[in-house]
PAZAPA-4460 file (N, C-alpha, C; in steps of 0.05 Angstrom, whole numbers, plus 32768, in hexadecimal, padded with zeros to 4 digits):
% residues 77
    n_x    n_y    n_z   ca_x   ca_y   ca_z    c_x    c_y    c_z   seq   type   mol
   7D3A   7FC5   80C8   7D4B   7FD1   80DC   7D59   7FBC   80ED     1      X     A
   7D4C   7FA5   80F1   7D58   7F91   8103   7D70   7F84   80F5     2      X     A
   7D70   7F84   80DB   7D88   7F78   80CE   7DA1   7F89   80D3     3      X     A
   7D9E   7FA3   80D7   7DB4   7FB4   80DE   7DBF   7FAC   80F9     4      X     A
   7DAE   7FA6   810C   7DB6   7F9E   8126   7DC4   7F83   8126     5      X     A
   7DBA   7F71   8115   7DC7   7F57   8113   7DE3   7F5A   8108     6      X     A
   7DE6   7F6A   80F3   7E01   7F6E   80E7   7E13   7F7C   80FB     7      X     A
   7E08   7F90   8109   7E18   7F9E   811D   7E21   7F8B   8133     8      X     A
   7E0F   7F7A   813D   7E16   7F67   8152   7E2C   7F54   8148     9      X     A
   7E29   7F4A   8130   7E3D   7F38   8124   7E58   7F45   8123    10      X     A
   7E5A   7F5D   8118   7E73   7F6B   8115   7E7F   7F72   8131    11      X     A
   7E6D   7F79   8144   7E77   7F7F   815F   7E83   7F67   816C    12      X     A
   7E77   7F4F   8169   7E83   7F37   8174   7E9D   7F30   8167    13      X     A
   7E9F   7F32   814D   7EB8   7F2D   813E   7ECD   7F41   8147    14      X     A
   7EC6   7F5A   8149   7EDA   7F6E   8151   7EE3   7F69   816E    15      X     A
   7ED1   7F61   817F   7ED9   7F5B   819B   7EEC   7F43   819C    16      X     A
   7EE7   7F2F   818C   7EF9   7F17   818B   7F14   7F1F   8180    17      X     A
   7F14   7F2F   816B   7F2E   7F37   815F   7F3E   7F48   8173    18      X     A
   7F31   7F59   8181   7F40   7F6B   8194   7F4B   7F5B   81AC    19      X     A
   7F3B   7F48   81B5   7F43   7F3A   81CE   7F57   7F23   81C9    20      X     A
   7F57   7F16   81B2   7F68   7EFF   81AD   7F78   7F02   8194    21      X     A
   7F92   7F00   8196   7FA3   7F03   817F   7FA0   7EED   816B    22      X     A
   7F9B   7ED5   8174   7F98   7EBE   8161   7F7F   7EC2   8150    23      X     A
   7F6A   7ECE   815B   7F52   7ED4   814B   7F58   7EE9   8136    24      X     A
   7F68   7EFD   813E   7F70   7F11   812B   7F81   7F05   8114    25      X     A
   7F93   7EF3   811B   7FA3   7EE7   8106   7F92   7ED5   80F4    26      X     A
   7F7F   7EC7   8100   7F6D   7EB6   80F0   7F5C   7EC7   80DD    27      X     A
   7F52   7EDE   80E7   7F42   7EF0   80D7   7F53   7EFB   80C0    28      X     A
   7F6C   7F01   80C5   7F7E   7F0B   80B0   7F83   7EF6   809B    29      X     A
   7F88   7EDD   80A3   7F8D   7EC8   8090   7F75   7EC0   8080    30      X     A
   7F5D   7EC1   808D   7F45   7EBB   807F   7F3F   7ED0   806A    31      X     A
   7F43   7EEA   8070   7F3F   7EFF   805C   7F53   7EFD   8046    32      X     A
   7F6C   7EF5   804D   7F81   7EF2   8038   7F7A   7EDA   8026    33      X     A
   7F6F   7EC5   8031   7F67   7EAD   8022   7F4F   7EB4   800F    34      X     A
   7F3C   7EC3   801A   7F25   7ECB   800A   7F2E   7EDD   7FF2    35      X     A
   7F41   7EEF   7FF8   7F4B   7F00   7FE2   7F59   7EF0   7FCD    36      X     A
   7F6A   7EDD   7FD5   7F78   7ECD   7FC1   7F65   7EBB   7FB1    37      X     A
   7F51   7EB1   7FBE   7F3D   7EA1   7FB0   7F2D   7EB2   7F9C    38      X     A
   7F27   7ECB   7FA3   7F19   7EDD   7F91   7F2B   7EE4   7F79    39      X     A
   7F45   7EE9   7F7E   7F58   7EEF   7F68   7F5A   7ED7   7F56    40      X     A
   7F5B   7EBF   7F61   7F5D   7EA7   7F50   7F44   7EA4   7F3F    41      X     A
   7F2D   7EA8   7F4B   7F14   7EA6   7F3C   7F13   7EBB   7F26    42      X     A
   7F1B   7ED4   7F2C   7F1B   7EE9   7F19   7F2E   7EE3   7F02    43      X     A
   7F46   7ED8   7F08   7F59   7ED1   7EF3   7F4D   7EBC   7EE1    44      X     A
   7F40   7EA8   7EED   7F34   7E92   7EDE   7F1E   7E9C   7ECB    45      X     A
   7F0D   7EAE   7ED5   7EF7   7EB9   7EC4   7F03   7EC9   7EAD    46      X     A
   7F18   7ED9   7EB3   7F23   7EEA   7E9E   7F34   7EDB   7E8A    47      X     A
   7F3E   7EC3   7E91   7F50   7EB5   7E7F   7F46   7E9A   7E76    48      X     A
   7F2E   7E93   7E7D   7F23   7E79   7E76   7F1B   7E79   7E58    49      X     A
   7F26   7E66   7E48   7F20   7E66   7E2B   7F03   7E5F   7E25    50      X     A
   7EF4   7E54   7E38   7ED8   7E4E   7E32   7EC7   7E67   7E34    51      X     A
   7ED1   7E7D   7E40   7EC3   7E96   7E42   7EC2   7EA3   7E26    52      X     A
   7EAA   7EAA   7E1C   7EA8   7EB5   7E01   7EB7   7ECF   7DFD    53      X     A
   7EB7   7EDF   7E11   7EC5   7EF9   7E0F   7EE3   7EF4   7E0C    54      X     A
   7EEE   7EE2   7E1C   7F0A   7EDB   7E1B   7F10   7ECE   7E00    55      X     A
   7EFE   7EBD   7DF7   7F02   7EB0   7DDD   7F04   7EC5   7DC7    56      X     A
   7EF2   7ED9   7DC8   7EF3   7EEE   7DB3   7F0D   7EFE   7DB5    57      X     A
   7F16   7F04   7DCD   7F2F   7F13   7DD0   7F46   7F04   7DC5    58      X     A
   7F47   7EE9   7DCA   7F5C   7ED9   7DBF   7F5B   7ED8   7DA1    59      X     A
   7F43   7ED6   7D96   7F3F   7ED5   7D79   7F48   7EEF   7D6C    60      X     A
   7F41   7F06   7D79   7F48   7F20   7D6F   7F67   7F24   7D6F    61      X     A
   7F74   7F1B   7D85   7F91   7F1D   7D87   7F9E   7F0C   7D72    62      X     A
   7F93   7EF4   7D6D   7F9F   7EE2   7D59   7F9C   7EED   7D3D    63      X     A
   7F85   7EF9   7D37   7F80   7F05   7D1D   7F92   7F1D   7D18    64      X     A
   7F96   7F2D   7D2D   7FA8   7F44   7D2A   7FC5   7F3A   7D25    65      X     A
   7FCE   7F26   7D33   7FE8   7F1B   7D2E   7FEA   7F0F   7D12    66      X     A
   7FD5   7F01   7D09   7FD6   7EF5   7CEE   7FD7   7F0B   7CD9    67      X     A
   7FC9   7F21   7CDD   7FCA   7F37   7CC9   7FE6   7F43   7CC9    68      X     A
   7FF2   7F47   7CE0   800D   7F52   7CE1   8021   7F3F   7CD3    69      X     A
   801E   7F25   7CD8   8031   7F12   7CCB   802C   7F12   7CAC    70      X     A
   8013   7F13   7CA4   800E   7F14   7C87   8019   7F2D   7C7A    71      X     A
   8016   7F44   7C87   8022   7F5C   7C7C   8040   7F5A   7C7B    72      X     A
   804C   7F4E   7C90   8069   7F4B   7C90   8072   7F39   7C7A    73      X     A
   8064   7F23   7C75   806B   7F11   7C5F   8067   7F1E   7C44    74      X     A
   8053   7F2E   7C40   804E   7F3B   7C27   8063   7F50   7C21    75      X     A
   806D   7F5D   7C36   8081   7F72   7C32   809C   7F66   7C2B    76      X     A
   80A2   7F4E   7C33   80BC   7F42   7C2D   80BC   7F33   7C14    77      X     A
***
């Protein structure tokens, strides 16, 4: 139960600072924007990193599908 009070106190202090000072509000806005962009960058890196086995399999599957389509096209001509 005391952890709830600690979190409440922390958020109350932050809210008080945001309400009373515009520069703190701007800093809070920019920090959250920075955290969001860092998370998006990390997510993009995880989803597109060629060392990731899932991404490697998806690239292999896409390449094999393209190879089959090209082979079918060559055989038809």
